[in-house]
PLY file of the C-alpha trace (Angstrom):
ply
format ascii 1.0
element vertex 542
property float x
property float y
property float z
element edge 541
property int vertex1
property int vertex2
end_header
167.19 -74.33 1.41
169.56 -77.04 2.70
169.84 -76.93 6.45
173.66 -77.21 6.33
173.86 -73.92 4.40
171.39 -71.92 6.39
173.55 -71.10 9.45
176.51 -70.14 7.32
174.33 -67.84 5.24
172.71 -66.36 8.34
176.05 -65.66 10.06
177.33 -64.02 6.87
174.10 -61.94 6.54
174.33 -60.89 10.15
177.87 -59.59 9.69
177.28 -57.97 6.31
174.22 -56.06 7.55
175.35 -55.05 10.98
173.47 -57.51 13.26
176.37 -59.38 14.87
180.19 -59.30 14.76
182.80 -61.54 16.30
184.21 -59.81 19.36
187.74 -58.36 18.88
187.69 -59.60 15.26
190.62 -57.47 14.12
192.78 -59.34 16.65
191.57 -62.78 15.57
188.42 -62.81 17.67
187.69 -64.13 21.17
185.79 -67.42 21.23
182.42 -67.25 22.98
182.01 -63.48 22.85
179.90 -61.51 20.33
179.28 -57.82 19.59
175.90 -56.52 18.46
176.11 -54.13 15.52
173.81 -51.19 14.75
170.91 -53.36 13.65
171.57 -56.15 16.13
171.52 -53.84 19.13
168.12 -52.45 18.01
166.70 -56.00 17.48
167.89 -57.24 20.88
166.73 -54.01 22.60
163.26 -54.39 21.05
163.04 -58.02 22.26
163.99 -56.96 25.78
161.53 -54.12 25.74
158.73 -56.32 24.42
159.45 -58.80 27.22
159.45 -56.06 29.86
156.28 -54.44 28.55
154.43 -57.76 28.26
155.60 -59.23 31.56
155.84 -56.12 33.73
154.72 -52.78 32.39
151.45 -53.82 30.80
150.48 -55.95 33.78
147.36 -54.80 35.59
147.52 -55.96 39.19
143.86 -55.20 39.71
142.66 -57.60 36.98
143.05 -61.35 37.11
144.65 -62.61 33.89
143.08 -65.48 32.03
144.11 -68.88 33.44
145.93 -67.23 36.35
145.05 -68.50 39.84
144.62 -64.91 41.10
145.65 -61.34 40.54
149.33 -60.57 41.22
151.95 -57.80 41.39
155.05 -57.33 39.23
158.05 -55.16 40.05
161.63 -54.79 38.67
165.15 -55.00 40.01
168.67 -54.37 38.71
171.36 -56.10 40.77
175.12 -55.95 40.62
177.13 -58.34 38.54
179.57 -58.95 41.44
178.01 -59.94 44.77
179.24 -61.27 48.12
180.99 -64.66 47.48
178.85 -66.29 50.07
175.85 -65.82 47.76
177.35 -68.44 45.38
178.27 -70.74 48.28
174.65 -70.79 49.61
173.11 -71.06 46.15
175.17 -74.16 45.40
177.05 -72.63 42.47
180.47 -72.65 44.19
180.27 -76.36 44.98
178.07 -77.75 42.25
178.10 -75.42 39.20
180.42 -77.25 36.89
180.71 -79.19 33.66
182.99 -82.12 33.03
185.85 -81.55 30.66
188.56 -83.65 28.98
192.00 -82.46 27.80
194.04 -83.75 24.93
197.61 -84.46 25.95
198.83 -84.08 22.38
197.00 -80.99 21.06
196.61 -79.30 24.52
193.01 -78.51 23.64
190.07 -78.86 26.00
186.59 -80.20 25.31
183.31 -80.45 27.15
182.77 -84.08 28.06
179.11 -84.32 26.97
179.57 -82.43 23.74
182.42 -84.50 22.29
180.84 -86.86 19.78
182.13 -89.70 17.70
181.55 -92.98 15.93
183.01 -96.50 16.10
185.04 -97.32 12.94
186.73 -100.62 12.19
189.19 -101.93 9.58
189.94 -105.60 9.68
190.61 -106.44 13.31
191.27 -102.85 14.53
188.34 -100.87 15.95
188.68 -97.25 17.05
186.35 -94.48 18.20
186.79 -91.39 15.99
185.67 -88.13 17.69
184.71 -84.87 16.08
183.86 -81.30 17.04
182.22 -80.54 13.72
178.69 -79.22 13.56
176.07 -82.00 13.51
175.43 -81.73 9.75
179.14 -82.22 9.03
179.92 -84.93 11.65
179.82 -87.96 9.35
181.95 -86.27 6.76
184.57 -85.24 9.31
184.61 -88.72 10.94
185.08 -90.37 7.54
187.90 -88.05 6.61
189.76 -88.56 9.89
189.28 -92.35 9.83
190.68 -92.61 6.32
193.68 -90.58 7.42
194.29 -92.66 10.50
194.22 -95.93 8.50
196.33 -94.36 5.74
193.58 -94.80 3.14
192.35 -92.68 0.25
188.75 -91.52 -0.36
188.20 -94.22 -2.91
188.96 -96.81 -0.15
186.06 -95.75 2.08
184.28 -99.11 1.54
187.16 -100.78 3.34
185.94 -99.20 6.60
183.05 -100.41 8.69
181.09 -97.68 10.47
178.68 -98.40 13.26
175.38 -96.67 12.69
175.11 -94.31 15.60
177.10 -91.22 16.48
177.65 -91.25 20.27
178.68 -88.68 22.84
182.04 -89.37 24.50
180.43 -89.71 27.93
178.71 -92.94 26.79
182.08 -94.75 26.53
183.52 -96.95 29.26
186.92 -96.26 30.76
188.32 -99.26 28.82
187.06 -97.83 25.50
188.92 -94.56 25.97
192.27 -96.13 25.20
191.18 -96.48 21.52
189.74 -92.99 21.12
191.06 -90.73 18.41
190.84 -87.13 19.71
189.33 -84.33 17.52
192.69 -82.60 16.88
195.25 -85.39 16.90
196.24 -88.42 14.89
197.12 -90.58 17.96
194.93 -92.85 20.03
194.41 -92.54 23.78
195.45 -88.90 24.17
192.29 -87.77 25.98
192.32 -87.54 29.75
189.68 -88.83 32.10
186.89 -86.25 32.63
187.25 -83.84 35.49
185.16 -81.08 36.99
185.45 -77.54 35.67
183.74 -74.67 37.55
181.96 -72.40 35.10
182.14 -69.16 37.18
184.55 -66.43 36.17
186.75 -65.54 39.08
187.89 -61.99 39.81
189.24 -60.00 42.74
187.74 -57.06 44.57
189.90 -54.24 45.97
193.67 -54.21 46.43
193.87 -57.80 47.69
194.69 -60.39 45.03
194.56 -63.42 47.28
191.57 -65.55 48.31
190.48 -62.85 50.78
189.58 -60.64 47.81
188.19 -63.38 45.58
184.79 -62.81 43.98
182.94 -64.06 40.91
181.07 -62.59 37.94
177.49 -63.80 38.34
176.53 -66.92 36.40
172.86 -65.96 36.60
170.70 -62.95 37.54
168.38 -64.92 39.83
170.35 -64.87 43.02
170.34 -61.02 43.18
166.52 -61.22 43.31
166.52 -63.82 46.12
168.89 -61.95 48.37
166.78 -58.82 47.87
163.50 -60.53 48.66
163.06 -58.89 52.08
164.15 -55.45 50.74
161.56 -55.63 47.97
158.72 -56.74 50.32
159.55 -54.11 52.97
160.08 -51.23 50.56
157.11 -51.76 48.23
154.61 -53.36 50.54
153.52 -55.74 47.78
151.84 -58.96 48.75
152.38 -62.56 47.70
151.81 -63.58 44.97
154.16 -61.26 43.11
156.98 -61.42 40.61
160.36 -59.64 40.47
161.75 -59.14 36.94
165.35 -58.44 35.94
167.26 -58.11 32.69
171.02 -58.24 32.90
174.37 -59.76 31.86
175.60 -63.09 33.20
178.84 -64.94 32.58
179.73 -68.60 32.33
183.18 -69.87 31.40
181.90 -72.39 28.88
184.43 -75.02 27.92
183.41 -75.16 24.27
181.19 -72.24 23.22
179.61 -72.97 19.88
176.72 -72.54 17.44
177.01 -68.76 16.94
175.45 -67.02 19.94
173.57 -70.05 21.20
176.28 -70.97 23.75
178.52 -68.01 24.65
180.50 -66.93 27.66
178.91 -63.53 28.13
175.13 -63.42 27.68
172.02 -61.53 28.80
169.13 -62.93 30.71
165.48 -61.91 31.09
164.31 -63.54 34.32
161.30 -63.49 36.61
161.26 -64.91 40.12
157.60 -65.37 40.97
156.89 -65.78 44.67
153.67 -67.54 45.65
151.96 -69.51 48.35
153.10 -73.16 48.50
149.52 -74.29 48.08
149.12 -72.45 44.78
152.62 -73.02 43.32
151.63 -75.92 41.03
148.84 -73.77 39.43
151.26 -70.90 38.99
153.79 -73.19 37.40
151.25 -74.23 34.77
150.25 -70.58 34.19
153.83 -69.41 33.55
154.60 -72.39 31.26
151.72 -71.58 29.04
152.13 -67.82 29.10
155.78 -67.84 28.20
155.29 -70.28 25.29
152.48 -68.09 23.90
154.71 -64.98 24.11
157.19 -66.43 21.56
154.36 -67.49 19.26
152.80 -64.00 19.45
156.10 -62.52 18.28
156.40 -64.74 15.31
158.16 -67.96 16.17
156.72 -70.87 14.20
154.64 -73.20 16.33
156.00 -76.18 14.43
159.55 -75.28 15.32
158.65 -74.47 18.92
157.70 -76.90 21.66
157.31 -77.13 25.44
159.13 -80.14 26.95
158.61 -81.24 30.55
161.76 -82.60 32.13
161.93 -86.25 33.08
162.42 -87.09 36.75
166.13 -87.91 36.29
166.76 -84.52 34.66
165.46 -82.42 37.58
167.67 -80.63 40.00
167.51 -81.99 43.54
165.35 -79.06 44.71
163.11 -78.86 41.60
159.37 -79.66 41.84
159.15 -79.47 38.07
160.90 -77.89 35.10
159.82 -77.29 31.52
161.91 -76.01 28.65
160.66 -73.99 25.74
162.66 -75.41 22.87
163.23 -74.24 19.31
164.37 -76.19 16.20
167.52 -74.18 15.53
168.88 -74.86 12.09
172.33 -75.84 13.38
170.74 -78.87 15.02
170.05 -82.18 13.27
166.50 -82.55 11.90
164.04 -83.38 14.65
166.20 -82.00 17.48
165.49 -78.86 19.52
167.59 -76.47 21.55
166.62 -74.81 24.82
165.27 -71.27 24.43
163.86 -70.72 27.94
163.41 -72.72 31.13
160.44 -72.44 33.48
161.33 -74.03 36.82
159.26 -74.75 39.96
162.07 -74.22 42.52
159.99 -74.76 45.66
161.38 -72.90 48.71
164.99 -73.93 48.06
166.42 -70.47 47.29
164.96 -68.41 50.10
165.61 -71.24 52.57
169.23 -71.61 51.46
169.92 -67.92 51.90
168.23 -67.98 55.34
169.71 -71.01 57.04
172.68 -70.83 59.31
175.03 -68.01 60.25
178.39 -67.13 58.77
181.26 -67.92 61.09
183.67 -64.93 60.80
186.61 -67.18 61.88
186.31 -69.27 58.72
187.29 -68.36 55.22
184.16 -67.23 53.34
184.34 -70.01 50.78
185.46 -72.89 52.97
183.38 -75.96 52.01
181.52 -77.65 54.84
180.14 -81.14 54.35
177.25 -82.91 56.00
177.57 -86.42 57.41
176.00 -87.62 54.09
178.86 -86.09 52.15
176.78 -83.16 50.72
177.88 -79.49 50.74
176.35 -77.69 53.70
174.67 -74.42 52.92
175.53 -71.62 55.34
173.11 -68.78 54.71
172.83 -65.21 55.89
170.98 -66.04 59.06
168.26 -63.55 58.04
164.61 -64.47 58.26
163.41 -64.58 54.66
160.00 -65.94 55.44
156.82 -64.02 54.55
153.92 -63.10 56.77
150.49 -62.56 55.20
149.13 -59.46 56.83
145.53 -60.52 56.19
145.64 -64.13 57.52
148.69 -63.77 59.78
150.12 -66.92 58.19
153.89 -67.13 57.99
155.59 -69.30 55.32
158.52 -69.42 52.97
157.17 -68.68 49.51
157.63 -71.07 46.66
159.32 -69.72 43.50
158.41 -70.14 39.85
161.28 -69.02 37.62
160.71 -68.26 33.89
164.30 -67.71 32.75
164.85 -66.56 29.16
168.07 -65.78 27.34
167.91 -62.48 25.43
170.75 -63.65 23.10
169.08 -67.03 22.40
165.77 -65.29 21.83
167.47 -62.92 19.39
169.10 -65.83 17.60
165.79 -67.70 17.31
164.07 -64.62 15.89
166.93 -64.18 13.38
166.58 -67.83 12.32
162.86 -67.54 11.97
163.03 -64.28 10.06
165.58 -65.40 7.42
163.94 -66.18 4.12
165.30 -66.43 0.57
162.82 -65.45 -2.13
163.04 -65.43 -5.93
162.52 -62.07 -7.51
162.28 -61.17 -11.22
164.31 -58.39 -12.73
163.79 -56.48 -15.97
164.74 -58.80 -18.81
162.98 -61.80 -17.23
165.88 -62.92 -15.08
165.30 -64.30 -11.57
167.58 -63.76 -8.61
167.51 -64.86 -5.01
167.27 -62.18 -2.34
166.97 -62.24 1.46
163.90 -61.01 3.32
164.10 -60.76 7.12
160.51 -61.31 8.21
160.63 -59.92 11.74
157.46 -59.25 13.69
156.98 -55.44 13.47
157.35 -55.04 17.26
160.89 -56.31 17.22
162.12 -55.14 13.81
165.21 -52.85 14.10
163.57 -50.22 11.92
159.82 -49.84 11.97
159.60 -47.91 8.67
161.73 -46.40 5.92
160.92 -43.04 4.29
161.80 -42.89 0.61
161.38 -39.93 -1.71
160.92 -41.27 -5.27
163.38 -38.75 -6.70
165.77 -36.20 -5.26
163.92 -33.17 -6.66
160.62 -31.34 -7.02
160.31 -30.95 -3.26
159.96 -34.69 -2.58
162.98 -34.85 -0.22
161.61 -32.00 1.83
158.26 -33.71 2.29
159.97 -36.99 3.05
162.09 -35.26 5.69
158.94 -33.86 7.30
157.41 -37.42 7.52
160.73 -38.78 8.79
160.87 -36.18 11.56
157.36 -36.95 12.74
157.97 -40.67 12.79
161.37 -40.38 14.41
159.75 -39.00 17.60
158.11 -42.35 18.19
160.01 -45.01 16.25
163.43 -45.98 14.93
163.02 -45.15 11.18
165.35 -45.01 8.18
165.69 -42.42 5.44
166.98 -43.35 1.98
167.04 -41.37 -1.26
169.80 -43.28 -3.13
169.27 -45.70 -6.02
166.12 -46.83 -7.82
163.04 -47.30 -5.67
163.03 -51.07 -6.21
166.56 -51.48 -4.94
165.68 -49.34 -1.90
162.72 -51.58 -1.17
165.02 -54.59 -1.31
167.56 -52.98 0.96
164.86 -52.59 3.59
163.54 -56.11 3.09
166.97 -57.65 3.87
167.23 -55.83 7.18
163.60 -56.57 8.13
161.88 -53.15 7.83
158.17 -53.94 7.81
156.93 -50.74 6.10
158.27 -48.40 3.38
156.69 -44.99 2.90
157.20 -43.47 -0.56
156.84 -39.84 -1.47
156.00 -39.46 -5.17
154.48 -37.03 -7.68
151.00 -37.71 -6.41
152.13 -36.56 -2.97
152.76 -33.11 -4.45
149.16 -32.97 -5.57
147.11 -34.28 -2.65
149.64 -34.91 0.21
149.16 -38.67 0.20
151.95 -41.28 0.25
152.28 -44.93 -0.64
152.86 -47.46 2.15
154.35 -50.83 1.14
154.23 -53.84 3.41
157.37 -56.00 3.44
156.08 -59.57 3.28
152.99 -59.26 1.05
154.40 -56.29 -0.93
150.85 -54.81 -0.78
150.65 -51.07 -1.30
148.08 -48.47 -0.33
147.85 -44.75 -0.07
147.05 -42.62 2.92
147.29 -38.99 3.91
150.54 -37.70 5.31
148.68 -36.60 8.42
147.70 -40.28 9.09
151.15 -41.85 8.64
152.26 -41.85 12.30
148.96 -43.31 13.55
148.94 -45.90 10.75
152.46 -47.23 11.55
151.66 -47.16 15.28
148.51 -49.20 14.77
150.18 -51.76 12.55
153.22 -52.25 14.78
150.94 -52.89 17.72
153.05 -51.23 20.43
0 1
1 2
2 3
3 4
4 5
5 6
6 7
7 8
8 9
9 10
10 11
11 12
12 13
13 14
14 15
15 16
16 17
17 18
18 19
19 20
20 21
21 22
22 23
23 24
24 25
25 26
26 27
27 28
28 29
29 30
30 31
31 32
32 33
33 34
34 35
35 36
36 37
37 38
38 39
39 40
40 41
41 42
42 43
43 44
44 45
45 46
46 47
47 48
48 49
49 50
50 51
51 52
52 53
53 54
54 55
55 56
56 57
57 58
58 59
59 60
60 61
61 62
62 63
63 64
64 65
65 66
66 67
67 68
68 69
69 70
70 71
71 72
72 73
73 74
74 75
75 76
76 77
77 78
78 79
79 80
80 81
81 82
82 83
83 84
84 85
85 86
86 87
87 88
88 89
89 90
90 91
91 92
92 93
93 94
94 95
95 96
96 97
97 98
98 99
99 100
100 101
101 102
102 103
103 104
104 105
105 106
106 107
107 108
108 109
109 110
110 111
111 112
112 113
113 114
114 115
115 116
116 117
117 118
118 119
119 120
120 121
121 122
122 123
123 124
124 125
125 126
126 127
127 128
128 129
129 130
130 131
131 132
132 133
133 134
134 135
135 136
136 137
137 138
138 139
139 140
140 141
141 142
142 143
143 144
144 145
145 146
146 147
147 148
148 149
149 150
150 151
151 152
152 153
153 154
154 155
155 156
156 157
157 158
158 159
159 160
160 161
161 162
162 163
163 164
164 165
165 166
166 167
167 168
168 169
169 170
170 171
171 172
172 173
173 174
174 175
175 176
176 177
177 178
178 179
179 180
180 181
181 182
182 183
183 184
184 185
185 186
186 187
187 188
188 189
189 190
190 191
191 192
192 193
193 194
194 195
195 196
196 197
197 198
198 199
199 200
200 201
201 202
202 203
203 204
204 205
205 206
206 207
207 208
208 209
209 210
210 211
211 212
212 213
213 214
214 215
215 216
216 217
217 218
218 219
219 220
220 221
221 222
222 223
223 224
224 225
225 226
226 227
227 228
228 229
229 230
230 231
231 232
232 233
233 234
234 235
235 236
236 237
237 238
238 239
239 240
240 241
241 242
242 243
243 244
244 245
245 246
246 247
247 248
248 249
249 250
250 251
251 252
252 253
253 254
254 255
255 256
256 257
257 258
258 259
259 260
260 261
261 262
262 263
263 264
264 265
265 266
266 267
267 268
268 269
269 270
270 271
271 272
272 273
273 274
274 275
275 276
276 277
277 278
278 279
279 280
280 281
281 282
282 283
283 284
284 285
285 286
286 287
287 288
288 289
289 290
290 291
291 292
292 293
293 294
294 295
295 296
296 297
297 298
298 299
299 300
300 301
301 302
302 303
303 304
304 305
305 306
306 307
307 308
308 309
309 310
310 311
311 312
312 313
313 314
314 315
315 316
316 317
317 318
318 319
319 320
320 321
321 322
322 323
323 324
324 325
325 326
326 327
327 328
328 329
329 330
330 331
331 332
332 333
333 334
334 335
335 336
336 337
337 338
338 339
339 340
340 341
341 342
342 343
343 344
344 345
345 346
346 347
347 348
348 349
349 350
350 351
351 352
352 353
353 354
354 355
355 356
356 357
357 358
358 359
359 360
360 361
361 362
362 363
363 364
364 365
365 366
366 367
367 368
368 369
369 370
370 371
371 372
372 373
373 374
374 375
375 376
376 377
377 378
378 379
379 380
380 381
381 382
382 383
383 384
384 385
385 386
386 387
387 388
388 389
389 390
390 391
391 392
392 393
393 394
394 395
395 396
396 397
397 398
398 399
399 400
400 401
401 402
402 403
403 404
404 405
405 406
406 407
407 408
408 409
409 410
410 411
411 412
412 413
413 414
414 415
415 416
416 417
417 418
418 419
419 420
420 421
421 422
422 423
423 424
424 425
425 426
426 427
427 428
428 429
429 430
430 431
431 432
432 433
433 434
434 435
435 436
436 437
437 438
438 439
439 440
440 441
441 442
442 443
443 444
444 445
445 446
446 447
447 448
448 449
449 450
450 451
451 452
452 453
453 454
454 455
455 456
456 457
457 458
458 459
459 460
460 461
461 462
462 463
463 464
464 465
465 466
466 467
467 468
468 469
469 470
470 471
471 472
472 473
473 474
474 475
475 476
476 477
477 478
478 479
479 480
480 481
481 482
482 483
483 484
484 485
485 486
486 487
487 488
488 489
489 490
490 491
491 492
492 493
493 494
494 495
495 496
496 497
497 498
498 499
499 500
500 501
501 502
502 503
503 504
504 505
505 506
506 507
507 508
508 509
509 510
510 511
511 512
512 513
513 514
514 515
515 516
516 517
517 518
518 519
519 520
520 521
521 522
522 523
523 524
524 525
525 526
526 527
527 528
528 529
529 530
530 531
531 532
532 533
533 534
534 535
535 536
536 537
537 538
538 539
539 540
540 541
């Protein structure tokens, strides 16, 4: 299947089958926001539950996991979306959490500086930089079309233009070059402004005050709620370092140009762990979590060839980072050979707990007044609380280091959708072949675990099927279908990713056995009705 068609087909499939819808679609939609339909909400919930079970619930704090430096504890937390504004001042988000944007004076549209791409095109003595916001697979086509229009040429005159080989991002241009830039949505040169900072936090107001005194923000990440509750968790649970605190929740970032389906959206859900450890063991824990998180995606079905772990170069690291690695996936909307971030694992040192500890808030100053150091850097003014940790066995006091595996539930869902989508050729009666979609989800995350299908709607088959459906429904999300021929019903389940179909037929009336069909291999076998629940439970691997 051509890469350029896959995302269009996947998006259409997701809408037609109830995985994902554009938010507020009947009013024209709202860019950067997506609604999960009946199947999508089950898929995403299964991914979140698999993450929670594997990272938290199934963890045995008495047994040292393979390759882990020691045993450790895991607990959960659920923090508010709106927190004290000073949290974002001390974390650095208020001063530093921004992207650069450019505006077009002609079209009045706004673009993210590092995502605006283009190519140098020349005709005779005139050389211009033609920008585009098309998807990567359509960039060259869009640039050619716009260049022809600018130079008042027809398609047959394309050879009159000279194209430089590389497509560049706009941020690679010099200030002098920008005067000959053709913006994505205009036919004039030099309409794009110089880049300027754009804070990505959504601003809101708390209480009756609408001025700066009541200003607050929707959280751009879930991590800070864990850091500010560090002492509460330690004191209330009496757990000892090393331990992790897990949280699943919504975050919000006012992205300048959300794009690529749900890959970059303005409202998204995170699955994060903040793992607190002794500074002397932090490097080992960093390696442990890098490897463990990569393996989790492989275990749930992501192709190892489309998945990689990339360690950040030194110039990519945040100023506080001791090391960061991204788990990346070859999403089909990217050019061949390129990968998009799926999850980041960061060695954050003691930056976060130290930032929320240092200094005291001066009540005479506005909460978000920016203070600068002599070096011109924002000064963090923390809570003044002691967020250090004392080991009750050794009496050593230290500020724990933090390892942060931070996964996006929406990006994970998108990756599993991309991985699952397959088109297969199937024969019909009469010897004709047709293409059909099979969503090959791992059984643990499939929206429906099984479908119960009476072969015909008579002879007591629907009653027996209803009995099986009721028994399965107590443990799994299952589907019941008695409409159409059995082959079409199998195909309906294949295209939504149901791993097993259970068919009640005439033999069932004789010996109370049913046929189970497996989605990917289409293998079939018979078992007793009394064994169906245990069989599905075993094969799903919950």
